[in-house]
C-alpha positions, 0 to 999 in steps of 0.5 A: 655719532651722538649717544642717546639721551638716557646715556647722556643723562647718566654719563654727564653727572658722573663725569662732572662729579669725577672731574670735580673729585679729581680737581679737588684731590689730585690737581695741585692748582686747585684753589685750597679755599674751595674745599671749605663749605663756608666759602663762596668758591665751593658753591661755584664749583658745586653748581656745575655738578648740581645742574646735570644731577637735577636734570637727571632726576627730573627726567627720571621722575618724568619717565616714572610718571610716564611708565606709571600712567601707561601700565 
């Protein structure tokens, strides 16, 4: 049973962000150099979180335009 698209759109970015925060704060094997914003490793971890958030806001904007045009 697959969740609906709006549910996935909300859950995926939240789960990705929670996983990143867990890894950065609790996991002892997390690379310590990845916590500095000047390191390349930080941005390689930020990218998997950024993509679902971008998709979420893209769909949010699209739905807003659709609702505005039809009301």
